[in-house]
C-alpha positions in Angstrom: 24.6 57.1 -5.2 28.1 57.2 -4.0 28.9 60.5 -2.3 32.4 60.2 -1.6 34.9 57.4 -3.4 38.1 58.0 -1.4 39.5 54.7 -3.1 36.4 53.0 -3.3 36.0 52.8 -7.1 32.9 51.0 -8.3 31.2 51.2 -5.0 27.5 51.4 -4.9 26.7 52.6 -1.7 27.0 55.7 0.5 30.2 56.5 2.1 29.6 58.8 5.3 32.5 60.9 6.8 32.4 63.4 9.7 31.0 66.8 8.6 28.4 65.0 6.4 24.6 65.9 7.5 23.8 62.4 8.2 27.2 61.4 9.7 26.0 61.8 13.5 22.5 59.9 13.0 24.6 56.9 10.8 27.0 56.6 13.9 24.3 56.0 16.7 23.5 52.4 17.8 21.0 51.1 19.9 23.0 51.3 23.2 23.2 54.9 23.8 26.1 54.7 26.3 28.2 53.8 23.2 29.5 57.2 21.9 31.9 56.5 18.9 33.2 58.5 15.9 34.3 56.4 13.1 36.5 57.8 10.3 34.2 56.5 7.8 30.3 54.7 7.6 30.7 52.5 4.2 26.7 52.0 3.8 26.5 49.0 1.5 23.8 47.7 -0.9 25.6 44.7 -2.2 28.4 41.9 -1.5 30.4 43.6 -3.9 30.2 46.8 -1.9 31.1 45.0 1.3 34.0 43.5 -0.5 35.0 46.8 -1.7 35.0 48.5 1.8 36.7 45.3 3.4 39.9 46.0 0.8 39.7 50.0 1.6 39.9 49.3 5.5 42.7 46.6 4.9 44.5 49.0 2.7 44.3 52.0 5.1 45.0 49.8 8.1 41.9 51.1 9.5 39.8 49.1 12.3 36.7 47.5 11.1 33.3 47.2 12.6 30.4 45.8 11.2 26.7 47.0 11.4 23.6 45.1 10.4 20.7 46.0 12.9 23.1 48.0 15.3 21.4 46.2 18.4 25.0 44.9 19.7 24.7 45.1 23.3 28.3 46.3 23.9 28.2 48.5 21.2 30.4 46.4 18.5 28.5 47.7 15.5 30.8 51.0 15.7 34.2 51.5 16.2 36.4 54.8 17.1 38.4 56.3 14.2 38.2 53.4 12.0 35.4 52.2 9.5 32.0 50.6 10.1 30.8 48.5 7.0 27.0 49.4 7.5 24.8 46.6 6.0 21.4 48.5 7.3 20.1 48.7 3.7 20.7 45.0 2.8 17.4 44.0 4.2 16.2 41.5 1.4 13.7 38.7 2.5 13.1 35.8 0.1 10.8 33.3 1.5 10.8 29.6 0.2 8.1 27.7 1.7 8.5 24.6 -0.4 11.8 24.2 0.6 10.9 25.6 3.9 14.1 28.0 3.8 14.5 32.0 4.0 17.5 33.8 2.4 17.9 37.1 4.6 20.3 40.2 4.0 22.4 41.3 6.8 20.3 44.4 7.5 17.0 43.0 8.3 15.5 43.2 11.8 13.5 40.5 13.6 10.2 42.1 13.2 10.5 42.4 9.6 11.6 38.5 9.1 9.1 37.5 11.4 6.0 39.1 9.6 7.6 37.9 6.6 7.8 34.2 7.5 4.5 34.3 9.6 2.2 35.4 6.7 3.3 31.5 5.5 2.9 29.6 8.9 6.6 29.7 9.8 9.4 31.2 11.7 13.1 31.1 12.8 13.9 30.9 16.5 14.7 34.5 17.3 15.4 36.8 20.1 12.6 39.1 22.2 13.2 42.5 21.0 11.6 43.0 17.6 14.3 45.5 16.6 17.3 43.4 17.0 19.1 42.5 14.1 18.9 38.9 12.5 22.8 39.1 11.9 24.4 39.3 15.0 21.7 37.5 16.8 22.6 34.6 14.7 26.2 34.8 14.6 26.4 34.7 18.4 23.9 31.8 19.0 20.4 33.5 19.3 18.1 32.0 22.1 14.3 33.0 22.2 10.7 32.1 22.4 11.0 29.1 20.1 14.3 27.7 21.0 13.2 25.0 23.1 11.3 23.7 20.2 13.5 24.3 17.1 16.9 25.1 18.8 18.9 28.2 18.5 19.0 30.7 15.4 22.7 29.2 14.6 21.3 26.0 14.8 18.8 26.9 12.0 21.8 28.5 9.8 22.1 26.2 6.6 24.2 28.4 4.4 25.7 31.6 3.9 27.6 34.2 1.9 30.4 35.7 3.2 33.1 38.4 2.5 36.5 37.3 4.1 39.2 39.3 5.2 40.8 39.3 1.6 37.4 40.6 -0.1 36.5 37.1 -1.3 32.9 36.7 -1.7 32.4 32.7 -0.5 29.2 30.6 -0.4 29.2 28.5 2.7 27.2 25.4 3.2 27.4 21.8 4.6 29.0 21.0 1.0 31.2 24.0 0.8 33.2 25.0 3.6 31.7 23.3 6.1 34.0 24.2 8.7 33.5 27.8 8.2 29.6 27.1 8.2 30.4 25.4 11.7 32.0 28.7 13.1 29.1 30.9 11.6 26.9 28.9 14.0 27.6 30.6 17.1 31.2 31.8 16.6 30.4 35.5 16.5 31.6 37.8 13.5 35.0 36.4 13.6 35.5 35.1 9.7 34.2 38.0 7.9 31.0 40.0 7.0 27.9 37.7 6.1 26.1 39.3 3.3 23.1 36.7 3.2 21.9 34.4 5.8 19.9 31.1 4.5 17.7 30.0 7.8 15.5 27.1 8.1 11.5 27.5 8.3 9.8 25.9 11.1 6.0 25.7 11.4 4.4 27.7 14.2 0.5 28.1 15.1 -1.2 31.4 13.9 -2.3 32.3 16.7 -0.2 30.6 19.6 -1.1 30.6 23.1 1.4 33.1 24.8 1.4 36.0 27.2 2.7 37.3 30.7 1.7 37.6 34.0 2.7 40.0 36.7 3.1 39.7 40.3 4.2 41.9 43.1 7.6 41.5 44.7 6.1 40.4 47.8 5.0 37.2 45.9 7.9 36.7 43.7 9.4 33.9 46.2 6.4 31.6 45.2 5.6 32.9 41.7 9.6 31.8 40.9 9.2 28.9 42.5 6.1 27.8 40.4 8.0 28.8 37.5 10.9 26.4 38.0 8.7 23.7 38.9 7.0 24.2 35.2 10.4 24.6 33.7 11.7 21.5 35.2 9.0 19.1 33.6 8.4 21.5 30.5 7.9 19.7 26.9 9.5 21.3 23.8 6.5 23.2 22.8 6.9 25.5 25.8 9.1 28.5 25.9 9.6 30.0 29.3 11.2 33.5 30.8 11.1 35.0 34.2 12.1 38.6 34.5 12.4 40.9 37.5 11.5 44.4 36.5 10.3 47.7 38.0 6.4 48.0 37.3 5.9 50.7 34.6 3.7 53.6 35.1 0.8 51.9 33.5 -3.0 52.7 34.1 -3.3 48.8 34.5 -1.3 48.7 37.5 -2.1 50.4 41.2 -0.1 53.8 41.1 1.8 52.7 44.4 3.3 50.0 42.8 4.9 52.6 39.7 8.5 52.2 39.8 8.6 49.4 42.4 10.0 45.9 41.8 7.7 43.2 40.3 7.9 39.8 38.9 6.7 38.7 35.1 6.2 35.3 34.4 6.0 34.7 30.5 5.9 31.8 28.2 4.6 30.7 24.7 3.4 27.3 23.6 4.0 26.0 19.9 1.3 23.5 20.0 -2.3 23.0 20.3 -3.9 26.3 22.0 -6.0 24.3 24.4 -3.0 22.2 25.3 -1.0 25.7 25.6 -3.5 27.1 28.0 -3.2 23.9 30.3 0.7 24.2 30.0 0.8 27.8 31.0 -2.1 27.7 33.5 0.5 27.5 36.2 2.1 30.8 35.4 -1.2 32.6 35.9 -2.0 30.9 38.8 1.1 31.3 41.0 -0.1 34.0 43.2 -2.6 36.8 42.8 -1.5 38.3 39.4 -1.6 42.1 38.9 -2.2 41.5 35.3 -2.7 38.0 33.6 -2.0 38.9 29.8 -2.1 35.3 28.5 -4.3 34.3 25.4 -4.0 33.7 21.6 -1.7 36.0 20.0 0.2 35.9 16.9 3.9 35.2 17.1 4.8 38.8 15.8 2.8 39.8 18.9 4.7 37.8 21.4 7.8 38.9 19.9 7.0 42.6 20.2 5.5 42.2 23.7 8.2 43.8 25.7 9.8 46.2 23.1 8.8 49.2 24.9 11.3 47.9 28.0 14.3 48.4 25.6 14.2 51.5 23.5 17.0 52.6 21.4 19.1 55.3 23.2 19.2 54.2 26.7 22.6 53.5 28.4 23.0 49.6 28.6 25.5 47.4 30.8 25.0 43.8 31.1 26.3 40.5 32.3 25.2 37.3 31.5 25.7 33.5 32.6 24.6 30.0 31.6 23.0 28.4 34.5 22.5 25.0 36.2 19.4 24.2 38.3 18.2 26.8 40.4 16.8 26.5 44.1 15.3 28.7 46.8 18.6 30.2 47.6 18.9 31.4 44.1 15.5 32.6 44.0 16.4 34.7 47.2 19.2 36.1 45.8 17.4 37.2 42.5 14.6 39.0 44.7 17.4 40.7 46.7 19.0 42.2 43.8 15.5 43.3 42.3 15.4 45.3 45.7 18.7 46.9 44.9 17.9 48.0 41.2 19.6 51.4 40.8 17.4 52.1 37.7 13.8 51.5 37.0 14.7 50.5 33.6 17.1 47.7 34.7 16.4 43.8 34.3 16.9 40.7 35.5 15.8 37.9 33.2 16.1 34.0 33.5 15.5 32.4 30.1 14.9 28.7 30.3 16.7 26.5 27.7 17.0 22.9 27.2 14.8 21.0 25.0 16.2 21.1 21.3 18.8 23.3 22.4 20.1 20.6 24.4 19.7 17.7 21.8 22.1 19.2 19.2 25.5 17.6 19.4 28.3 19.9 21.1 30.6 19.2 17.9 28.0 20.5 15.3 28.1 24.2 16.2 30.5 26.7 17.9 27.9 27.3 20.5 29.0 25.8 23.9 26.7 25.5 26.5 24.2 22.8 25.2 23.5 21.4 29.0 22.7 24.5 30.7 19.6 24.6 32.5 18.8 28.6 31.8 20.3 31.4 30.8 20.7 34.8 33.1 20.8 38.4 31.8 21.5 41.2 34.3 20.9 44.4 32.2 21.3 47.8 34.0 19.5 50.4 31.6 19.5 54.0 32.2 18.3 57.1 30.1 20.6 59.9 31.1 23.5 60.2 29.3 25.4 62.6 31.5 25.4 59.6 34.1 28.6 57.5 33.8 26.9 54.7 35.1 29.1 53.7 38.0 26.3 52.8 40.2 24.5 50.8 37.8 27.7 48.9 36.9 28.3 48.1 40.3 24.8 46.6 40.5 25.1 44.5 37.5 28.4 43.1 38.4 27.2 42.3 42.0 24.1 40.7 40.9 25.8 38.6 38.4 28.4 37.5 40.8 25.8 36.8 43.6 24.2 34.0 41.0 27.8 32.5 39.9 27.5 29.7 42.5 25.0 28.6 39.8 26.9 28.9 36.9 27.2 26.3 34.1 30.5 27.4 33.2 30.4 30.6 31.3 28.4 33.5 29.5 26.7 34.3 26.5 29.0 35.4 23.5 26.1 37.8 22.4 26.1 39.6 25.9 29.9 39.9 26.4 31.2 43.5 27.8 34.6 44.3 28.8 35.1 41.0 30.6 38.5 40.1 29.7 40.3 37.4 27.2 39.6 34.7 30.1 36.0 35.5 30.1 35.8 35.4 26.3 37.2 32.0 26.2 34.6 30.8 28.9 31.9 32.1 26.7 32.9 29.6 24.0 34.1 26.6 26.0 37.4 25.4 25.5 37.1 22.7 22.7 35.0 25.3 20.6 37.7 28.0 21.7 40.6 25.8 20.3 38.7 25.0 17.0 37.7 28.8 16.6 41.2 30.2 16.8 42.4 27.5 14.3 39.6 28.7 12.1 40.6 32.5 12.7 44.2 31.9 11.6 43.0 30.1 8.2 40.5 32.6 7.4 41.6 36.2 8.8 45.3 35.8 10.0 45.8 39.4 10.0 42.8 39.9 12.7 40.6 42.2 10.4 37.6 41.7 12.0 38.6 41.9 15.8 36.3 44.8 16.7 33.0 43.1 15.8 33.5 39.6 17.5 35.0 38.1 20.6 38.0 36.5 19.9 40.8 38.8 21.1 44.0 39.4 18.6 46.4 38.5 21.2 44.8 34.9 20.9 44.9 34.3 17.4 
């Protein structure tokens, strides 16, 4: 029921304003370092609600942010003094096993989608933290465990329902507005608010062979070298990720290692269990593991395996880079950066790309780095909100700079922070950038959606 109308006649959701009991909870997002105070939060329940909210924001010249799962790393899910179009209650999931499609609301989280699709023996390639929203990840690309086998999340987007800047509710597919569908496949939230995603379902084994092996930093050079050797010859069924993290205060780790840097080698196999065990054995024998957590597991367990490493409420600052082939010098720099971490919650991640990602023609989506070997994410995370993060941010930027010699040309759209227009342009790549700006002029000439995406207004 509508709490306040304020010019939103016919609105079926709830309009939240400063002073309302639930205002402060509603404005919080996953990144605890984001502390913004919107004038209105329009919590929508239908596409028509979203349309009314967009028109309300335009009529009152309000900055507009769009919230799905609220997991945007740079905090694009909320804005200062403007309007948040909150789609977190729009959580419908309709699995069509016969057509191998799933229709998903914009407020759905990956753990909800994964559970629904795994029950039918299917999955959509998603990220690695199960509390992430499907909407934002999809629109910015979406790389995860299944991507080498089935492509990016955006590669699996086959249709969408979209509310445009003038409030129109459009059905977008290969047959209707194909150029707009191209832009939604990795182009960010530049063109409107997606109120329904239709995604391709892909078969997965239940259970699948997957897990993680942890090594002390003293064995990091050898372990990472083995990891990269496996990656060079990996078939499409093999998903691979390496992380330099701090050892948690867990009973299965020696107390003297708690809070100290360690290396995690993780992977999954989307084929036969025995073949998966053989393919991933080198990650388990790259040294003397502190922990060997590999074995058969449901995909949902794999997707939530590292949730505890990224809880909501931490302050986060990140940099990313698509990488070419890595060598021993790159390994040395990764280890050196781990030794200099300023917070035990911080992480350095190397996600292996290639496989199906590389085989999608460059012109088919707005995602621009099909030829990259891997993706680097350097994420500083710290719990103290009174800490402005100066040291953590400096460590993040220094680590990112140290790995730039291996860059494939730009960063990941979903991980862009305050990096400037030229960096944003690099993240799309020049051909996609030019095509996106033309599309932006067509569907949002007044730049209504400039806070929830990555094409700055001065470039539209």
